[in-house]
CHARMM internal coordinates of N, CA and C (Angstrom, degrees):
IC EDIT
DIST 1 N 1 CA 1.4634
DIST 1 CA 1 C 1.5093
ANGL 1 N 1 CA 1 C 106.70
DIST 1 C 2 N 1.3026
ANGL 1 CA 1 C 2 N 113.35
DIHE 1 N 1 CA 1 C 2 N 140.58
DIST 2 N 2 CA 1.4793
ANGL 1 C 2 N 2 CA 120.02
DIHE 1 CA 1 C 2 N 2 CA 179.43
DIST 2 CA 2 C 1.5406
ANGL 2 N 2 CA 2 C 108.67
DIHE 1 C 2 N 2 CA 2 C -134.05
DIST 2 C 3 N 1.3213
ANGL 2 CA 2 C 3 N 115.28
DIHE 2 N 2 CA 2 C 3 N 131.79
DIST 3 N 3 CA 1.4480
ANGL 2 C 3 N 3 CA 120.64
DIHE 2 CA 2 C 3 N 3 CA 176.57
DIST 3 CA 3 C 1.5018
ANGL 3 N 3 CA 3 C 105.92
DIHE 2 C 3 N 3 CA 3 C -128.16
DIST 3 C 4 N 1.3545
ANGL 3 CA 3 C 4 N 118.53
DIHE 3 N 3 CA 3 C 4 N 109.78
DIST 4 N 4 CA 1.4298
ANGL 3 C 4 N 4 CA 121.17
DIHE 3 CA 3 C 4 N 4 CA -174.87
DIST 4 CA 4 C 1.5046
ANGL 4 N 4 CA 4 C 109.98
DIHE 3 C 4 N 4 CA 4 C -149.45
DIST 4 C 5 N 1.3497
ANGL 4 CA 4 C 5 N 113.48
DIHE 4 N 4 CA 4 C 5 N 174.88
DIST 5 N 5 CA 1.4992
ANGL 4 C 5 N 5 CA 119.71
DIHE 4 CA 4 C 5 N 5 CA 178.26
DIST 5 CA 5 C 1.5169
ANGL 5 N 5 CA 5 C 109.65
DIHE 4 C 5 N 5 CA 5 C -65.90
DIST 5 C 6 N 1.2910
ANGL 5 CA 5 C 6 N 114.77
DIHE 5 N 5 CA 5 C 6 N 145.69
DIST 6 N 6 CA 1.4822
ANGL 5 C 6 N 6 CA 121.20
DIHE 5 CA 5 C 6 N 6 CA 177.48
DIST 6 CA 6 C 1.5287
ANGL 6 N 6 CA 6 C 109.43
DIHE 5 C 6 N 6 CA 6 C -71.29
DIST 6 C 7 N 1.3134
ANGL 6 CA 6 C 7 N 116.79
DIHE 6 N 6 CA 6 C 7 N 122.52
DIST 7 N 7 CA 1.4344
ANGL 6 C 7 N 7 CA 121.06
DIHE 6 CA 6 C 7 N 7 CA -175.97
DIST 7 CA 7 C 1.5276
ANGL 7 N 7 CA 7 C 113.97
DIHE 6 C 7 N 7 CA 7 C -63.99
DIST 7 C 8 N 1.3458
ANGL 7 CA 7 C 8 N 115.70
DIHE 7 N 7 CA 7 C 8 N -41.78
DIST 8 N 8 CA 1.4234
ANGL 7 C 8 N 8 CA 119.65
DIHE 7 CA 7 C 8 N 8 CA -177.65
DIST 8 CA 8 C 1.5384
ANGL 8 N 8 CA 8 C 110.71
DIHE 7 C 8 N 8 CA 8 C -61.87
DIST 8 C 9 N 1.3307
ANGL 8 CA 8 C 9 N 115.46
DIHE 8 N 8 CA 8 C 9 N -42.08
DIST 9 N 9 CA 1.4713
ANGL 8 C 9 N 9 CA 119.67
DIHE 8 CA 8 C 9 N 9 CA 177.67
DIST 9 CA 9 C 1.5160
ANGL 9 N 9 CA 9 C 110.70
DIHE 8 C 9 N 9 CA 9 C -64.56
DIST 9 C 10 N 1.2789
ANGL 9 CA 9 C 10 N 117.21
DIHE 9 N 9 CA 9 C 10 N -36.29
DIST 10 N 10 CA 1.5073
ANGL 9 C 10 N 10 CA 120.51
DIHE 9 CA 9 C 10 N 10 CA 177.25
DIST 10 CA 10 C 1.5174
ANGL 10 N 10 CA 10 C 110.60
DIHE 9 C 10 N 10 CA 10 C -62.76
DIST 10 C 11 N 1.3376
ANGL 10 CA 10 C 11 N 116.85
DIHE 10 N 10 CA 10 C 11 N -40.59
DIST 11 N 11 CA 1.4597
ANGL 10 C 11 N 11 CA 119.39
DIHE 10 CA 10 C 11 N 11 CA 178.56
DIST 11 CA 11 C 1.5037
ANGL 11 N 11 CA 11 C 110.68
DIHE 10 C 11 N 11 CA 11 C -67.05
DIST 11 C 12 N 1.3130
ANGL 11 CA 11 C 12 N 118.66
DIHE 11 N 11 CA 11 C 12 N -34.27
DIST 12 N 12 CA 1.4902
ANGL 11 C 12 N 12 CA 120.84
DIHE 11 CA 11 C 12 N 12 CA 177.84
DIST 12 CA 12 C 1.5233
ANGL 12 N 12 CA 12 C 109.31
DIHE 11 C 12 N 12 CA 12 C -65.88
DIST 12 C 13 N 1.3499
ANGL 12 CA 12 C 13 N 116.08
DIHE 12 N 12 CA 12 C 13 N -40.60
DIST 13 N 13 CA 1.4764
ANGL 12 C 13 N 13 CA 119.10
DIHE 12 CA 12 C 13 N 13 CA -179.10
DIST 13 CA 13 C 1.5441
ANGL 13 N 13 CA 13 C 108.18
DIHE 12 C 13 N 13 CA 13 C -66.57
DIST 13 C 14 N 1.3061
ANGL 13 CA 13 C 14 N 117.23
DIHE 13 N 13 CA 13 C 14 N -40.71
DIST 14 N 14 CA 1.4716
ANGL 13 C 14 N 14 CA 121.37
DIHE 13 CA 13 C 14 N 14 CA 178.98
DIST 14 CA 14 C 1.5458
ANGL 14 N 14 CA 14 C 110.37
DIHE 13 C 14 N 14 CA 14 C -62.35
DIST 14 C 15 N 1.2931
ANGL 14 CA 14 C 15 N 117.48
DIHE 14 N 14 CA 14 C 15 N -39.20
DIST 15 N 15 CA 1.4843
ANGL 14 C 15 N 15 CA 122.32
DIHE 14 CA 14 C 15 N 15 CA 178.19
DIST 15 CA 15 C 1.5328
ANGL 15 N 15 CA 15 C 109.05
DIHE 14 C 15 N 15 CA 15 C -62.88
DIST 15 C 16 N 1.3136
ANGL 15 CA 15 C 16 N 117.01
DIHE 15 N 15 CA 15 C 16 N -37.55
DIST 16 N 16 CA 1.4742
ANGL 15 C 16 N 16 CA 121.88
DIHE 15 CA 15 C 16 N 16 CA 179.57
DIST 16 CA 16 C 1.5561
ANGL 16 N 16 CA 16 C 108.67
DIHE 15 C 16 N 16 CA 16 C -64.65
DIST 16 C 17 N 1.3473
ANGL 16 CA 16 C 17 N 116.93
DIHE 16 N 16 CA 16 C 17 N -43.05
DIST 17 N 17 CA 1.4422
ANGL 16 C 17 N 17 CA 121.29
DIHE 16 CA 16 C 17 N 17 CA 176.92
DIST 17 CA 17 C 1.4954
ANGL 17 N 17 CA 17 C 112.65
DIHE 16 C 17 N 17 CA 17 C -61.38
DIST 17 C 18 N 1.3330
ANGL 17 CA 17 C 18 N 118.41
DIHE 17 N 17 CA 17 C 18 N -44.83
DIST 18 N 18 CA 1.4641
ANGL 17 C 18 N 18 CA 122.41
DIHE 17 CA 17 C 18 N 18 CA 179.21
DIST 18 CA 18 C 1.5088
ANGL 18 N 18 CA 18 C 109.49
DIHE 17 C 18 N 18 CA 18 C -63.36
DIST 18 C 19 N 1.3360
ANGL 18 CA 18 C 19 N 118.71
DIHE 18 N 18 CA 18 C 19 N -41.02
DIST 19 N 19 CA 1.4543
ANGL 18 C 19 N 19 CA 121.37
DIHE 18 CA 18 C 19 N 19 CA 177.43
DIST 19 CA 19 C 1.5023
ANGL 19 N 19 CA 19 C 111.80
DIHE 18 C 19 N 19 CA 19 C -58.13
DIST 19 C 20 N 1.3652
ANGL 19 CA 19 C 20 N 116.56
DIHE 19 N 19 CA 19 C 20 N -45.60
DIST 20 N 20 CA 1.4703
ANGL 19 C 20 N 20 CA 121.09
DIHE 19 CA 19 C 20 N 20 CA -179.70
DIST 20 CA 20 C 1.4771
ANGL 20 N 20 CA 20 C 111.41
DIHE 19 C 20 N 20 CA 20 C -63.91
DIST 20 C 21 N 1.3517
ANGL 20 CA 20 C 21 N 119.32
DIHE 20 N 20 CA 20 C 21 N -41.77
DIST 21 N 21 CA 1.4511
ANGL 20 C 21 N 21 CA 123.41
DIHE 20 CA 20 C 21 N 21 CA -179.05
DIST 21 CA 21 C 1.5852
ANGL 21 N 21 CA 21 C 108.91
DIHE 20 C 21 N 21 CA 21 C -66.67
DIST 21 C 22 N 1.2593
ANGL 21 CA 21 C 22 N 116.55
DIHE 21 N 21 CA 21 C 22 N -43.41
DIST 22 N 22 CA 1.4814
ANGL 21 C 22 N 22 CA 119.75
DIHE 21 CA 21 C 22 N 22 CA 177.74
DIST 22 CA 22 C 1.5055
ANGL 22 N 22 CA 22 C 113.41
DIHE 21 C 22 N 22 CA 22 C -63.79
DIST 22 C 23 N 1.2763
ANGL 22 CA 22 C 23 N 116.80
DIHE 22 N 22 CA 22 C 23 N -27.52
DIST 23 N 23 CA 1.4881
ANGL 22 C 23 N 23 CA 121.85
DIHE 22 CA 22 C 23 N 23 CA 176.37
DIST 23 CA 23 C 1.5351
ANGL 23 N 23 CA 23 C 113.06
DIHE 22 C 23 N 23 CA 23 C -82.86
DIST 23 C 24 N 1.3272
ANGL 23 CA 23 C 24 N 116.67
DIHE 23 N 23 CA 23 C 24 N -1.93
DIST 24 N 24 CA 1.4696
ANGL 23 C 24 N 24 CA 120.14
DIHE 23 CA 23 C 24 N 24 CA 173.91
DIST 24 CA 24 C 1.5134
ANGL 24 N 24 CA 24 C 116.86
DIHE 23 C 24 N 24 CA 24 C 110.85
DIST 24 C 25 N 1.3059
ANGL 24 CA 24 C 25 N 117.97
DIHE 24 N 24 CA 24 C 25 N 2.40
DIST 25 N 25 CA 1.4659
ANGL 24 C 25 N 25 CA 119.08
DIHE 24 CA 24 C 25 N 25 CA 177.03
DIST 25 CA 25 C 1.5076
ANGL 25 N 25 CA 25 C 112.02
DIHE 24 C 25 N 25 CA 25 C -72.99
DIST 25 C 26 N 1.3075
ANGL 25 CA 25 C 26 N 117.26
DIHE 25 N 25 CA 25 C 26 N 145.31
DIST 26 N 26 CA 1.4473
ANGL 25 C 26 N 26 CA 120.05
DIHE 25 CA 25 C 26 N 26 CA 177.66
DIST 26 CA 26 C 1.5348
ANGL 26 N 26 CA 26 C 108.14
DIHE 25 C 26 N 26 CA 26 C -82.32
DIST 26 C 27 N 1.3353
ANGL 26 CA 26 C 27 N 116.67
DIHE 26 N 26 CA 26 C 27 N 134.19
DIST 27 N 27 CA 1.4682
ANGL 26 C 27 N 27 CA 119.44
DIHE 26 CA 26 C 27 N 27 CA -179.14
DIST 27 CA 27 C 1.5330
ANGL 27 N 27 CA 27 C 113.52
DIHE 26 C 27 N 27 CA 27 C -59.22
DIST 27 C 28 N 1.2977
ANGL 27 CA 27 C 28 N 117.32
DIHE 27 N 27 CA 27 C 28 N -30.77
DIST 28 N 28 CA 1.4568
ANGL 27 C 28 N 28 CA 119.40
DIHE 27 CA 27 C 28 N 28 CA -179.88
DIST 28 CA 28 C 1.5532
ANGL 28 N 28 CA 28 C 111.51
DIHE 27 C 28 N 28 CA 28 C -71.42
DIST 28 C 29 N 1.3072
ANGL 28 CA 28 C 29 N 117.13
DIHE 28 N 28 CA 28 C 29 N -21.03
DIST 29 N 29 CA 1.4653
ANGL 28 C 29 N 29 CA 121.05
DIHE 28 CA 28 C 29 N 29 CA 179.84
DIST 29 CA 29 C 1.5218
ANGL 29 N 29 CA 29 C 114.27
DIHE 28 C 29 N 29 CA 29 C -86.92
DIST 29 C 30 N 1.3216
ANGL 29 CA 29 C 30 N 116.83
DIHE 29 N 29 CA 29 C 30 N -11.19
DIST 30 N 30 CA 1.4840
ANGL 29 C 30 N 30 CA 121.02
DIHE 29 CA 29 C 30 N 30 CA -178.15
DIST 30 CA 30 C 1.5360
ANGL 30 N 30 CA 30 C 109.72
DIHE 29 C 30 N 30 CA 30 C -76.59
DIST 30 C 31 N 1.3090
ANGL 30 CA 30 C 31 N 117.01
DIHE 30 N 30 CA 30 C 31 N 140.29
DIST 31 N 31 CA 1.4695
ANGL 30 C 31 N 31 CA 119.64
DIHE 30 CA 30 C 31 N 31 CA 178.52
DIST 31 CA 31 C 1.5350
ANGL 31 N 31 CA 31 C 112.57
DIHE 30 C 31 N 31 CA 31 C -73.09
DIST 31 C 32 N 1.2804
ANGL 31 CA 31 C 32 N 115.29
DIHE 31 N 31 CA 31 C 32 N 153.29
DIST 32 N 32 CA 1.4898
ANGL 31 C 32 N 32 CA 120.10
DIHE 31 CA 31 C 32 N 32 CA 176.32
DIST 32 CA 32 C 1.5495
ANGL 32 N 32 CA 32 C 106.52
DIHE 31 C 32 N 32 CA 32 C -81.87
DIST 32 C 33 N 1.3085
ANGL 32 CA 32 C 33 N 114.76
DIHE 32 N 32 CA 32 C 33 N 129.51
DIST 33 N 33 CA 1.4766
ANGL 32 C 33 N 33 CA 117.98
DIHE 32 CA 32 C 33 N 33 CA -178.28
DIST 33 CA 33 C 1.5548
ANGL 33 N 33 CA 33 C 108.99
DIHE 32 C 33 N 33 CA 33 C -111.00
DIST 33 C 34 N 1.2940
ANGL 33 CA 33 C 34 N 113.95
DIHE 33 N 33 CA 33 C 34 N 143.22
DIST 34 N 34 CA 1.4654
ANGL 33 C 34 N 34 CA 118.58
DIHE 33 CA 33 C 34 N 34 CA 176.71
DIST 34 CA 34 C 1.5430
ANGL 34 N 34 CA 34 C 108.11
DIHE 33 C 34 N 34 CA 34 C -101.53
DIST 34 C 35 N 1.3181
ANGL 34 CA 34 C 35 N 117.18
DIHE 34 N 34 CA 34 C 35 N 159.27
DIST 35 N 35 CA 1.4840
ANGL 34 C 35 N 35 CA 119.22
DIHE 34 CA 34 C 35 N 35 CA 178.23
DIST 35 CA 35 C 1.5166
ANGL 35 N 35 CA 35 C 110.39
DIHE 34 C 35 N 35 CA 35 C -59.57
DIST 35 C 36 N 1.3162
ANGL 35 CA 35 C 36 N 113.25
DIHE 35 N 35 CA 35 C 36 N 143.73
DIST 36 N 36 CA 1.4668
ANGL 35 C 36 N 36 CA 120.20
DIHE 35 CA 35 C 36 N 36 CA 178.76
DIST 36 CA 36 C 1.5275
ANGL 36 N 36 CA 36 C 111.09
DIHE 35 C 36 N 36 CA 36 C -99.35
DIST 36 C 37 N 1.3374
ANGL 36 CA 36 C 37 N 115.27
DIHE 36 N 36 CA 36 C 37 N -42.18
DIST 37 N 37 CA 1.4756
ANGL 36 C 37 N 37 CA 119.41
DIHE 36 CA 36 C 37 N 37 CA -177.72
DIST 37 CA 37 C 1.5355
ANGL 37 N 37 CA 37 C 109.12
DIHE 36 C 37 N 37 CA 37 C -107.53
DIST 37 C 38 N 1.2625
ANGL 37 CA 37 C 38 N 116.53
DIHE 37 N 37 CA 37 C 38 N 143.96
DIST 38 N 38 CA 1.4642
ANGL 37 C 38 N 38 CA 124.36
DIHE 37 CA 37 C 38 N 38 CA 174.96
DIST 38 CA 38 C 1.4992
ANGL 38 N 38 CA 38 C 109.43
DIHE 37 C 38 N 38 CA 38 C -124.60
DIST 38 C 39 N 1.3148
ANGL 38 CA 38 C 39 N 115.74
DIHE 38 N 38 CA 38 C 39 N 154.81
DIST 39 N 39 CA 1.4786
ANGL 38 C 39 N 39 CA 120.04
DIHE 38 CA 38 C 39 N 39 CA 177.18
DIST 39 CA 39 C 1.5273
ANGL 39 N 39 CA 39 C 109.97
DIHE 38 C 39 N 39 CA 39 C -131.76
DIST 39 C 40 N 1.3062
ANGL 39 CA 39 C 40 N 114.26
DIHE 39 N 39 CA 39 C 40 N 148.29
DIST 40 N 40 CA 1.4764
ANGL 39 C 40 N 40 CA 120.24
DIHE 39 CA 39 C 40 N 40 CA 178.20
DIST 40 CA 40 C 1.5293
ANGL 40 N 40 CA 40 C 108.85
DIHE 39 C 40 N 40 CA 40 C -121.17
DIST 40 C 41 N 1.3360
ANGL 40 CA 40 C 41 N 114.00
DIHE 40 N 40 CA 40 C 41 N 128.56
DIST 41 N 41 CA 1.4451
ANGL 40 C 41 N 41 CA 119.83
DIHE 40 CA 40 C 41 N 41 CA -179.30
DIST 41 CA 41 C 1.5525
ANGL 41 N 41 CA 41 C 107.24
DIHE 40 C 41 N 41 CA 41 C -122.61
DIST 41 C 42 N 1.3332
ANGL 41 CA 41 C 42 N 114.66
DIHE 41 N 41 CA 41 C 42 N 134.66
DIST 42 N 42 CA 1.4749
ANGL 41 C 42 N 42 CA 120.27
DIHE 41 CA 41 C 42 N 42 CA -178.88
DIST 42 CA 42 C 1.5214
ANGL 42 N 42 CA 42 C 107.93
DIHE 41 C 42 N 42 CA 42 C -119.65
DIST 42 C 43 N 1.3226
ANGL 42 CA 42 C 43 N 117.51
DIHE 42 N 42 CA 42 C 43 N 130.77
DIST 43 N 43 CA 1.4396
ANGL 42 C 43 N 43 CA 122.40
DIHE 42 CA 42 C 43 N 43 CA 176.27
DIST 43 CA 43 C 1.5308
ANGL 43 N 43 CA 43 C 107.86
DIHE 42 C 43 N 43 CA 43 C -103.53
DIST 43 C 44 N 1.3236
ANGL 43 CA 43 C 44 N 115.58
DIHE 43 N 43 CA 43 C 44 N 102.87
DIST 44 N 44 CA 1.4863
ANGL 43 C 44 N 44 CA 121.10
DIHE 43 CA 43 C 44 N 44 CA -177.12
DIST 44 CA 44 C 1.5148
ANGL 44 N 44 CA 44 C 112.36
DIHE 43 C 44 N 44 CA 44 C -72.06
DIST 44 C 45 N 1.3244
ANGL 44 CA 44 C 45 N 118.95
DIHE 44 N 44 CA 44 C 45 N -31.02
DIST 45 N 45 CA 1.4447
ANGL 44 C 45 N 45 CA 120.67
DIHE 44 CA 44 C 45 N 45 CA 179.97
DIST 45 CA 45 C 1.5458
ANGL 45 N 45 CA 45 C 109.86
DIHE 44 C 45 N 45 CA 45 C -64.01
DIST 45 C 46 N 1.3031
ANGL 45 CA 45 C 46 N 116.35
DIHE 45 N 45 CA 45 C 46 N -42.99
DIST 46 N 46 CA 1.4734
ANGL 45 C 46 N 46 CA 120.72
DIHE 45 CA 45 C 46 N 46 CA -179.31
DIST 46 CA 46 C 1.5517
ANGL 46 N 46 CA 46 C 108.78
DIHE 45 C 46 N 46 CA 46 C -71.15
DIST 46 C 47 N 1.3007
ANGL 46 CA 46 C 47 N 116.87
DIHE 46 N 46 CA 46 C 47 N -39.33
DIST 47 N 47 CA 1.4737
ANGL 46 C 47 N 47 CA 120.02
DIHE 46 CA 46 C 47 N 47 CA 179.33
DIST 47 CA 47 C 1.5422
ANGL 47 N 47 CA 47 C 109.69
DIHE 46 C 47 N 47 CA 47 C -61.99
DIST 47 C 48 N 1.2953
ANGL 47 CA 47 C 48 N 119.23
DIHE 47 N 47 CA 47 C 48 N -40.78
DIST 48 N 48 CA 1.4074
ANGL 47 C 48 N 48 CA 122.21
DIHE 47 CA 47 C 48 N 48 CA 178.10
DIST 48 CA 48 C 1.5406
ANGL 48 N 48 CA 48 C 111.86
DIHE 47 C 48 N 48 CA 48 C -68.32
DIST 48 C 49 N 1.3292
ANGL 48 CA 48 C 49 N 116.44
DIHE 48 N 48 CA 48 C 49 N -38.13
DIST 49 N 49 CA 1.4478
ANGL 48 C 49 N 49 CA 120.65
DIHE 48 CA 48 C 49 N 49 CA 178.04
DIST 49 CA 49 C 1.5181
ANGL 49 N 49 CA 49 C 111.43
DIHE 48 C 49 N 49 CA 49 C -63.69
DIST 49 C 50 N 1.3431
ANGL 49 CA 49 C 50 N 116.36
DIHE 49 N 49 CA 49 C 50 N -32.78
DIST 50 N 50 CA 1.4635
ANGL 49 C 50 N 50 CA 121.72
DIHE 49 CA 49 C 50 N 50 CA 177.44
DIST 50 CA 50 C 1.5438
ANGL 50 N 50 CA 50 C 112.69
DIHE 49 C 50 N 50 CA 50 C -83.83
DIST 50 C 51 N 1.3125
ANGL 50 CA 50 C 51 N 116.15
DIHE 50 N 50 CA 50 C 51 N -7.54
DIST 51 N 51 CA 1.4661
ANGL 50 C 51 N 51 CA 119.16
DIHE 50 CA 50 C 51 N 51 CA -179.36
DIST 51 CA 51 C 1.5162
ANGL 51 N 51 CA 51 C 113.17
DIHE 50 C 51 N 51 CA 51 C 80.62
DIST 51 C 52 N 1.3335
ANGL 51 CA 51 C 52 N 118.67
DIHE 51 N 51 CA 51 C 52 N 26.01
DIST 52 N 52 CA 1.4367
ANGL 51 C 52 N 52 CA 122.72
DIHE 51 CA 51 C 52 N 52 CA -179.50
DIST 52 CA 52 C 1.5352
ANGL 52 N 52 CA 52 C 109.87
DIHE 51 C 52 N 52 CA 52 C -100.32
DIST 52 C 53 N 1.3040
ANGL 52 CA 52 C 53 N 114.25
DIHE 52 N 52 CA 52 C 53 N 141.52
DIST 53 N 53 CA 1.4503
ANGL 52 C 53 N 53 CA 121.53
DIHE 52 CA 52 C 53 N 53 CA 174.90
DIST 53 CA 53 C 1.5406
ANGL 53 N 53 CA 53 C 108.64
DIHE 52 C 53 N 53 CA 53 C -101.74
DIST 53 C 54 N 1.2986
ANGL 53 CA 53 C 54 N 116.95
DIHE 53 N 53 CA 53 C 54 N 123.69
DIST 54 N 54 CA 1.4740
ANGL 53 C 54 N 54 CA 120.70
DIHE 53 CA 53 C 54 N 54 CA 179.74
DIST 54 CA 54 C 1.5353
ANGL 54 N 54 CA 54 C 106.68
DIHE 53 C 54 N 54 CA 54 C -97.68
DIST 54 C 55 N 1.3342
ANGL 54 CA 54 C 55 N 116.89
DIHE 54 N 54 CA 54 C 55 N 123.99
DIST 55 N 55 CA 1.4628
ANGL 54 C 55 N 55 CA 120.99
DIHE 54 CA 54 C 55 N 55 CA 179.97
DIST 55 CA 55 C 1.5355
ANGL 55 N 55 CA 55 C 111.41
DIHE 54 C 55 N 55 CA 55 C -62.70
DIST 55 C 56 N 1.3281
ANGL 55 CA 55 C 56 N 116.79
DIHE 55 N 55 CA 55 C 56 N 144.18
DIST 56 N 56 CA 1.4803
ANGL 55 C 56 N 56 CA 120.36
DIHE 55 CA 55 C 56 N 56 CA -179.16
DIST 56 CA 56 C 1.5291
ANGL 56 N 56 CA 56 C 111.56
DIHE 55 C 56 N 56 CA 56 C -61.34
DIST 56 C 57 N 1.3109
ANGL 56 CA 56 C 57 N 119.52
DIHE 56 N 56 CA 56 C 57 N -30.94
DIST 57 N 57 CA 1.4575
ANGL 56 C 57 N 57 CA 119.92
DIHE 56 CA 56 C 57 N 57 CA 178.57
DIST 57 CA 57 C 1.5053
ANGL 57 N 57 CA 57 C 111.26
DIHE 56 C 57 N 57 CA 57 C -66.62
DIST 57 C 58 N 1.3037
ANGL 57 CA 57 C 58 N 118.05
DIHE 57 N 57 CA 57 C 58 N -36.40
DIST 58 N 58 CA 1.4685
ANGL 57 C 58 N 58 CA 121.18
DIHE 57 CA 57 C 58 N 58 CA 175.54
DIST 58 CA 58 C 1.5351
ANGL 58 N 58 CA 58 C 111.38
DIHE 57 C 58 N 58 CA 58 C -68.61
DIST 58 C 59 N 1.3027
ANGL 58 CA 58 C 59 N 116.90
DIHE 58 N 58 CA 58 C 59 N -38.09
DIST 59 N 59 CA 1.4767
ANGL 58 C 59 N 59 CA 120.15
DIHE 58 CA 58 C 59 N 59 CA 175.40
DIST 59 CA 59 C 1.5205
ANGL 59 N 59 CA 59 C 112.00
DIHE 58 C 59 N 59 CA 59 C -64.11
DIST 59 C 60 N 1.3156
ANGL 59 CA 59 C 60 N 116.91
DIHE 59 N 59 CA 59 C 60 N -35.40
DIST 60 N 60 CA 1.4544
ANGL 59 C 60 N 60 CA 121.02
DIHE 59 CA 59 C 60 N 60 CA -179.14
DIST 60 CA 60 C 1.5701
ANGL 60 N 60 CA 60 C 110.14
DIHE 59 C 60 N 60 CA 60 C -69.11
DIST 60 C 61 N 1.3229
ANGL 60 CA 60 C 61 N 116.33
DIHE 60 N 60 CA 60 C 61 N -32.06
DIST 61 N 61 CA 1.4828
ANGL 60 C 61 N 61 CA 119.29
DIHE 60 CA 60 C 61 N 61 CA -178.67
DIST 61 CA 61 C 1.4993
ANGL 61 N 61 CA 61 C 112.26
DIHE 60 C 61 N 61 CA 61 C -83.90
DIST 61 C 62 N 1.2723
ANGL 61 CA 61 C 62 N 121.02
DIHE 61 N 61 CA 61 C 62 N -14.16
DIST 62 N 62 CA 1.4662
ANGL 61 C 62 N 62 CA 124.36
DIHE 61 CA 61 C 62 N 62 CA -178.35
DIST 62 CA 62 C 1.5288
ANGL 62 N 62 CA 62 C 110.95
DIHE 61 C 62 N 62 CA 62 C -69.10
DIST 62 C 63 N 1.3328
ANGL 62 CA 62 C 63 N 115.16
DIHE 62 N 62 CA 62 C 63 N 141.83
DIST 63 N 63 CA 1.4594
ANGL 62 C 63 N 63 CA 121.23
DIHE 62 CA 62 C 63 N 63 CA 177.47
DIST 63 CA 63 C 1.5415
ANGL 63 N 63 CA 63 C 110.19
DIHE 62 C 63 N 63 CA 63 C -76.43
DIST 63 C 64 N 1.3462
ANGL 63 CA 63 C 64 N 115.36
DIHE 63 N 63 CA 63 C 64 N -33.14
DIST 64 N 64 CA 1.4575
ANGL 63 C 64 N 64 CA 118.79
DIHE 63 CA 63 C 64 N 64 CA 179.96
DIST 64 CA 64 C 1.5396
ANGL 64 N 64 CA 64 C 107.94
DIHE 63 C 64 N 64 CA 64 C -145.94
DIST 64 C 65 N 1.3268
ANGL 64 CA 64 C 65 N 116.40
DIHE 64 N 64 CA 64 C 65 N 137.29
DIST 65 N 65 CA 1.4356
ANGL 64 C 65 N 65 CA 123.13
DIHE 64 CA 64 C 65 N 65 CA 176.83
DIST 65 CA 65 C 1.5266
ANGL 65 N 65 CA 65 C 108.09
DIHE 64 C 65 N 65 CA 65 C -120.36
DIST 65 C 66 N 1.3420
ANGL 65 CA 65 C 66 N 114.96
DIHE 65 N 65 CA 65 C 66 N 120.91
DIST 66 N 66 CA 1.4734
ANGL 65 C 66 N 66 CA 121.32
DIHE 65 CA 65 C 66 N 66 CA 178.29
DIST 66 CA 66 C 1.5208
ANGL 66 N 66 CA 66 C 108.04
DIHE 65 C 66 N 66 CA 66 C -94.33
DIST 66 C 67 N 1.3085
ANGL 66 CA 66 C 67 N 116.78
DIHE 66 N 66 CA 66 C 67 N 125.84
DIST 67 N 67 CA 1.4890
ANGL 66 C 67 N 67 CA 119.08
DIHE 66 CA 66 C 67 N 67 CA -177.12
DIST 67 CA 67 C 1.4939
ANGL 67 N 67 CA 67 C 110.98
DIHE 66 C 67 N 67 CA 67 C -107.01
END
COOR INIT
IC SEED 1 N 1 CA 1 C
IC BUILD
């Protein structure tokens, strides 16, 4: 199972920073941003190999399930 920041959203935030820098903003003056969106991925094949049972409610909340 993996719970991490959404990569696509991180690239969008990075593009916003590049745009601001190219328009003349100083990098030191830009605020630090934290991830806004997170994603959860569950690998059922590995869970079964380890003998773990994943509750259906957790599977329903996952953004991606690998079988």
